[in-house]
N, C-alpha and C positions, 0 to 999 in steps of 0.2 A: 928614187927613194919613196917609200910609201907615205901617204898622208898621215899626220899624227892626230890623235884625239884632241878635241877642243874641251877645255876645262870650264865648267860652270860652277858658280858658288850660289847656294840657296840658303836663305834664312827662312825657316818655316815656323809659323805660329799655328799650332794645331789645337783646336777646341772640338773635341769629339763628345758631344752631349749624350750620345748613345752609350758609350763605354766609360764616360766620366774620365776621359784622358785629356789633360791640359798641359801641354809641354811646348818648349821651343827646341828646335833642332838646327844646328849649323851643318850643312852638308856640302861636300865637294863631289861633283859628278864629272866623269869623263864621257864626252859624247863621241862615240865611235864615228869615223868618217862616213860610214854608210847609214848612220842613224839620223832621223829627222827630228826637228823641234817637237813635233807631235809625240813621237815615241819617248823622247827625253822627258817631256812634261807628264806623260802617262806613267813613267817610272816614279816621278815625284808624287803623282796622284796615288799610286799604289802604296807608296810609303805612308802618305797621310791616312789612307783608309785603314791600314793595319799597323800604325805607328806603335813602336815598342822600343825600349832602350836596347834590346838585343837584335832588332831588325837592321840588316845591313845590305848595301848594294854589293853585288859580286862582279866578276869580270864580264858578265852579261854576254854580249855578242861575241866577245873574244874567247868564250869557253862553251863547249857543248855539254860539259858535265855539270854545269851550275845553272841555276835559274837567274832571273834578273835581280831578285832580292830573296833573301832568306833570313829566317830567325832561327838561331841555334841556341840550345840550352847551354848552360855553363859546362856541361860534360860533353858537348859536341853533337848531341842528337839534333836532327833537323825537326824543329817544331812547326815551321811554316815555310813552304816553298811557293814562290810567286813568279809566274812566267807571263810575259806579254806576247800578244799576237795569236797565231793559230799553230800551236806546236803539233807535232806528229802524235798520234794516239799512243804509240809505243813509248814515247818520251813521257807522256802524262801518266801512263800506267806505272812506269818505272819510278817516277816521282812519288806517286801515291804509295808505293811500297817502301820508299825511303823516308817520307816525312809524315808527321802526324796530320797536318793539314796541307792541302794543295789548292792554290788559287790560280786560275787562268783569267787574265784580264784581256779580253779580245777588243779589237777596234778595227776600223777599216771599212765600215759599211757593208756593201754587198759581199766582199770577200769573207768577212767574219760570219755573215749570215749563211753563206754557202758552206763554210767550214763546219758550223754548228749543225746544219741540216744533214751533212754527210756523216758526222761522227757522234751526234747526240745519243743515239741508242747505246753505243758502246761505252761512252763516257758516263752515262747514268749508272753504270754498274760499279763505279768507283765511289764508295761510301764517304771518303774523306775529301772529295773534290767539290770546289765551288767554282762556277764559271760566271763571270760578270762581263757585260758588254757595254762599251762606251760608243755612243753614236758618232757618226762622222762630224756632224755639226758641233757636238760637244768637244770632240778631239781637236778640231780646228780652232774653236774658241780658246781652249786651253793652250794650244800652241802659240797663239797670238800674245800670250803673257811671257813667253820665253825671252830672257836676256842673259847675258853672261854673268851678271850679278843680280840676283833676285831676292826680294823680300815678299814672301807670299803668306797669306793668312788663309787657312783652311778651317771652315766650320762645317761639322758633320752633324746632321740631325735626321732621324728617321730614315736613314739610308741615302739621303741627299747631301750633296756637298756644295758649298759656296766658296769660291776661290777668289781672293782679292789680291791685286798687285797695284798699289798706288790708287789711282782713280779708275782703274779697269777692274772688271770682275766678270765672272761667269758662273752659271749653275750647272752642276753635273748630277745626273740622276742615273746611276748605273742600272742597267737591266740585269736582273738575276735570272740567268738561264738555268742554273743548277745550284742547289744549296746542299752543302755537305751534310750527311746524316750523322756523322760522329762529332 
C-alpha cells in the first residue's frame, strides 16, 4: 500500500506592509510522502508572499497540470500561477500563456543556481514571469519551524519577510532573479 499524505494545520497571521494586506488564514495542507518539510514550508511562504482570499493550494505534486498554488478569478481565469522548484521551461512557457502572472519560487542552493544559469535567457522572454530564489540557509531555517499544527506570523516589508513561530523566528530575503514586466 502506498504511503499516505501527512496533514498539517497552519494558522497564519499575515502583515504585508508593502501591499497593506493584514489577514488571518486557517490552512490545511497535505504533505505528499515525497515532499520535505522545507518544500512544505516554502509553499506556506509562497502563500504569505502573495496572500489573497482567492489564492489556494492545488494538488501540487500529485498533478502535472496544476501549479503548487493558484489564484483564480470568480469566472475561472487564472490570475496567478505559483510553482516551486526548478520546473521545465516548457511548463513555464505554458503557464505564462494560461495565467496573467506566473511566479517561480526556486530553492535548493546550487541546483537552483544551475537551473537559472541554464534557462535564464529563455525565461527572460516571458513578460509575465517573476522568479524568486530562497537560499539554502533560509530554506533550512524555515523548515525548522514545521510542526503538524503551526501558528505562524509573517511580516513582510520592503520585500523581506520575518517568520515567527512561538519563540523561534527567521528572516527570509528572497532574491529577485526576474521581475514580471506586465
